[in-house]
C-alpha positions in Angstrom: 0.0 0.0 0.0 1.3 3.5 -0.9 2.1 5.4 2.3 0.8 9.0 2.6 3.4 11.7 3.0 3.8 12.7 6.7 1.8 16.0 6.4 -1.1 14.2 4.7 -1.2 11.5 7.3 -1.5 14.2 10.0 -4.3 15.9 8.1 -6.1 12.7 7.6 -5.8 11.9 11.3 -7.2 15.4 12.2 -10.2 14.9 9.9 -10.9 11.5 11.3 -10.8 12.8 14.8 -13.1 15.7 13.8 -15.6 13.3 12.3 -15.5 11.1 15.3 -16.3 14.0 17.7 -18.7 16.2 15.6 -21.2 13.5 14.5 -22.3 12.3 18.0 -22.8 15.9 19.2 -25.0 16.8 16.2 -27.0 13.6 16.7 -27.9 14.1 20.4 -29.2 17.6 21.3 -30.5 16.1 24.5 -27.1 14.9 25.8 -26.5 18.0 27.9 -30.2 18.8 28.5 -31.0 20.1 31.0 -28.1 22.1 32.4 -30.3 24.6 34.3 -33.8 24.7 35.9 -36.8 24.0 33.8 -40.1 25.9 34.0 -43.4 24.2 33.9 -46.2 26.7 33.1 -49.6 26.0 34.7 -52.2 28.4 33.1 -54.5 28.4 36.2 -54.3 29.5 39.8 -52.6 27.4 42.5 -54.8 24.8 44.1 -56.8 23.8 41.1 -56.8 20.4 39.5 -54.3 21.1 36.8 -52.0 22.7 39.4 -52.3 19.8 41.8 -51.7 17.1 39.2 -48.8 18.9 37.6 -47.0 19.8 40.8 -46.8 16.2 41.8 -45.2 15.3 38.5 -42.8 18.3 38.6 -41.6 17.2 42.0 -40.8 13.7 40.8 -39.2 14.8 37.6 -36.9 17.1 39.5 -35.5 14.0 41.2 -34.4 12.2 38.0 -33.9 14.7 35.2 -31.0 16.4 36.9 -32.4 19.9 37.4 -35.3 21.5 39.3 -38.7 21.6 37.5 -40.2 24.9 38.7 -44.0 25.4 38.5 -45.1 28.9 37.5 -48.8 29.8 37.6 -49.9 32.1 34.7 -53.7 32.1 35.0 -56.2 34.0 32.9 -58.3 33.9 29.7 -59.4 30.3 29.9 -55.8 29.1 30.2 -54.7 31.0 27.1 -52.4 33.5 28.7 -50.1 30.7 30.0 -50.4 28.7 26.8 -49.5 31.8 24.7 -46.4 32.4 26.9 -45.2 28.8 26.1 -46.1 29.0 22.4 -43.8 32.0 22.2 -41.0 30.6 24.4 -37.7 29.5 23.0 -38.1 25.9 21.7 -35.3 24.4 23.8 -37.2 22.4 26.3 -36.6 24.8 29.2 -40.2 26.1 29.2 -43.2 23.8 28.7 -46.9 23.7 29.4 -49.0 21.7 31.7 -52.7 22.0 30.7 -56.0 20.2 30.8 -58.2 19.0 28.0 -59.3 22.7 27.8 -56.2 23.2 25.6 -57.9 21.4 22.7 -61.4 22.8 23.5 -60.5 26.5 23.3 -60.1 26.5 19.5 -63.8 25.7 19.1 -65.0 28.3 21.6 -62.9 31.4 20.7 -63.0 33.0 17.2 -59.5 34.5 17.5 -56.6 33.1 19.4 -53.0 34.2 19.4 -51.7 30.7 18.9 -52.7 27.4 17.2 -53.3 24.8 19.9 -52.2 22.1 17.6 -49.6 23.6 15.3 -47.7 25.7 17.8 -47.0 23.0 20.3 -45.1 19.7 20.5 -47.0 17.1 22.5 -44.9 15.6 25.3 -47.2 13.2 27.2 -50.6 12.6 28.6 -50.4 12.8 32.4 -53.7 11.5 33.6 -57.3 10.7 32.9 -59.7 12.2 35.5 -63.5 11.8 36.0 -65.7 14.7 36.7 -68.0 14.7 39.7 -71.2 16.6 40.1 -71.1 18.4 43.5 -73.5 20.6 45.5 -73.1 22.4 48.8 -73.3 20.2 51.9 -76.1 22.5 53.1 -78.2 21.8 49.9 -81.3 19.6 50.1 -80.1 18.0 46.8 -78.9 14.4 47.4 -79.3 13.0 43.9 -79.5 14.0 40.3 -83.3 13.6 40.4 -83.4 16.0 43.4 -81.4 18.5 41.3 -83.7 18.2 38.4 -86.7 18.8 40.6 -85.1 21.8 42.2 -84.2 23.2 38.7 -87.9 22.8 37.7 -88.9 25.3 40.4 -86.1 27.9 39.9 -83.2 28.8 37.6 -79.8 27.4 38.6 -76.3 28.7 38.4 -73.5 26.3 37.7 -69.8 27.1 38.0 -66.8 26.0 36.1 -63.0 26.4 36.0 -63.5 28.8 33.1 -65.1 29.3 29.7 -64.4 26.4 27.4 -63.4 24.0 30.2 -64.6 20.4 30.3 -66.5 21.4 33.5 -68.5 24.0 31.5 -69.3 21.6 28.7 -70.4 18.9 31.2 -72.8 21.5 32.7 -74.0 22.6 29.2 -74.7 19.0 28.3 -76.6 18.4 31.5 -78.6 21.6 30.8 -79.5 20.5 27.3 -80.5 17.0 28.3 -82.4 18.0 31.4 -84.2 21.0 29.8 -83.5 23.1 32.9 -82.8 26.8 32.9 -79.2 27.1 34.0 -76.7 30.0 33.9 -73.0 29.3 33.5 -70.7 31.2 35.8 -67.1 30.9 34.7 -64.2 31.4 37.2 -60.4 31.6 36.8 -59.8 28.1 37.9 -61.6 25.5 40.1 -60.5 26.8 43.4 -62.5 30.1 43.4 -65.5 28.3 41.9 -65.5 25.7 44.6 -65.2 28.3 47.3 -68.3 30.1 46.0 -70.1 26.7 45.7 -69.4 26.0 49.4 -70.8 29.5 50.2 -73.9 28.9 48.1 -73.3 31.6 45.5 -73.8 28.9 42.9 -75.9 25.8 43.2 -73.9 23.1 41.4 -70.7 22.3 39.6 -69.2 19.5 37.5 -65.6 19.5 38.7 -62.6 17.3 38.2 -61.9 15.0 41.2 -58.4 16.3 42.1 -59.8 19.6 43.2 -63.2 18.5 44.4 -62.1 15.5 46.5 -60.7 17.6 49.5 -64.0 19.4 49.7 -66.0 16.2 49.5 -63.8 14.5 52.2 -64.1 17.5 54.5 -67.8 17.4 54.3 -68.1 20.9 52.7 -69.5 19.5 49.4 -71.7 16.6 48.5 -70.9 14.3 45.6 -74.1 13.6 43.6 -72.9 11.7 40.6 -69.7 10.9 38.5 -69.6 11.5 34.8 -67.8 8.3 33.7 -69.6 5.1 32.4 -68.5 3.2 35.6 -68.3 4.2 39.2 -64.9 5.2 40.5 -63.3 3.5 43.5 -62.7 6.6 45.5 -66.5 7.4 45.4 -67.8 3.9 45.3 -71.2 4.9 46.8 -71.8 7.7 44.3 -73.8 6.7 41.2 -72.9 7.6 37.6 -74.9 10.1 35.6 -75.9 7.1 33.4 -77.4 5.4 36.5 -79.1 8.6 37.5 -81.3 8.9 34.4 -78.9 10.3 31.8 -77.8 7.2 29.7 -74.6 7.6 27.8 -73.4 10.6 29.7 -69.6 10.3 29.5 -67.6 13.5 29.9 -64.2 13.4 31.6 -61.1 15.6 31.6 -57.4 14.8 31.2 -54.1 16.5 31.7 -50.9 16.7 29.6 -47.6 18.4 28.8 -46.7 20.3 25.7 -43.4 22.0 24.6 -43.2 24.9 22.0 -43.3 23.7 18.4 -39.8 23.3 17.1 -38.4 21.8 20.3 -35.8 19.2 19.3 -37.5 15.7 19.2 -34.9 14.2 21.4 -35.5 16.9 24.0 -39.2 16.3 23.8 -38.6 12.5 24.2 -36.4 13.1 27.2 -39.1 15.2 28.9 -41.6 12.5 28.1 -39.5 9.7 29.4 -38.9 11.5 32.8 -42.6 12.4 33.1 -43.5 8.8 32.4 -41.0 7.6 35.0 -42.5 10.0 37.5 -46.0 8.7 36.9 -44.8 5.2 37.8 -43.5 6.1 41.2 -45.6 4.4 43.9 -45.9 7.5 46.0 -47.2 9.6 43.1 -49.6 6.8 42.0 -51.0 6.6 45.5 -51.5 10.4 45.5 -53.2 10.3 42.1 -55.5 7.5 43.2 -56.6 9.6 46.2 -57.5 12.3 43.8 -59.4 10.0 41.4 -56.7 10.5 38.7 -55.4 7.6 36.6 -51.8 8.1 35.5 -51.1 7.6 31.8 -47.5 8.5 30.6 -47.9 8.1 26.8 -45.1 8.8 24.4 -45.2 12.0 22.2 -46.5 10.2 19.1 -49.4 8.5 21.0 -50.2 11.8 22.8 -50.4 13.6 19.4 -52.9 11.1 18.1 -54.9 11.3 21.3 -55.2 15.1 21.3 -56.3 15.1 17.6 -59.1 12.6 18.4 -60.1 14.6 21.5 -60.3 17.8 19.5 -62.8 16.2 17.2 -64.8 14.8 20.2 -65.1 18.2 21.9 -66.1 19.8 18.7 -69.1 17.4 18.5 -70.0 18.3 22.1 -69.8 22.1 21.5 -72.0 21.7 18.4 -74.6 19.6 20.2 -74.8 22.2 23.0 -75.1 25.0 20.4 -72.4 27.0 22.1 -71.4 30.0 19.9 -67.7 30.9 19.7 -66.9 34.2 21.5 
């Protein structure tokens, strides 16, 4: 074999070394991620269901991902203020969104939005499935859905929700349509203030997610009347379903998930997804979720993308049936 002149051998060695070091770095943007704290934006006030579910995951992710996952509450505009902040954030994985199913409902209830709920985000993972529960004040005479219907036949009712376009609102609107009752929707900036007014009697009923409603139910401040899933839930085994209560086929639940800004490197999204899924498998977190009536999921980004697309179509059908006009 012809030997290369000494200078050429040295140049070839340098090129070989350069190729050896550059290729792996280009192929793994997540190798050094994260090297500083990460921000999880929750677009609702502290104490609500999204905040509760998300903080538990953030705490567990902080233990394994190598940096703190800091929760920042950015409430307002049906969750759109916080979502818009994330949509405009640098797509590097250091800012991501924790939101409820409201994220894919808003597009059908608002004529103009500053972001596209599907195109401007990279799905990370679904955190949990959560039933809704119909609750009334403990001081109310209502002890069943039938009692509520009878009360509504004698007077108009006000029902609260975590905000316009929320699953809580759409459950109330569906109940209104199917029962034929006169009901006024009262939107709040999150479940926490709505539940406070419900306890005080300013509103008569609310369909709320179990993570935020359960503490009030356990403390005796609210009474659970029915759950919105096809089957009863273990945490409220004595509480009938809406189906059992005279509303066959009533099945409206909510769910929670994580999204990064569109354009975030896929390997960074995958890393966030993997650590979130690992967090959801921790026995302590699973026990806390169970106490809230939440079922952990931990899907990969591709599965979560398919799920959100299907959910968007489902909620559009519900909005259309309830004849809710976009604002």
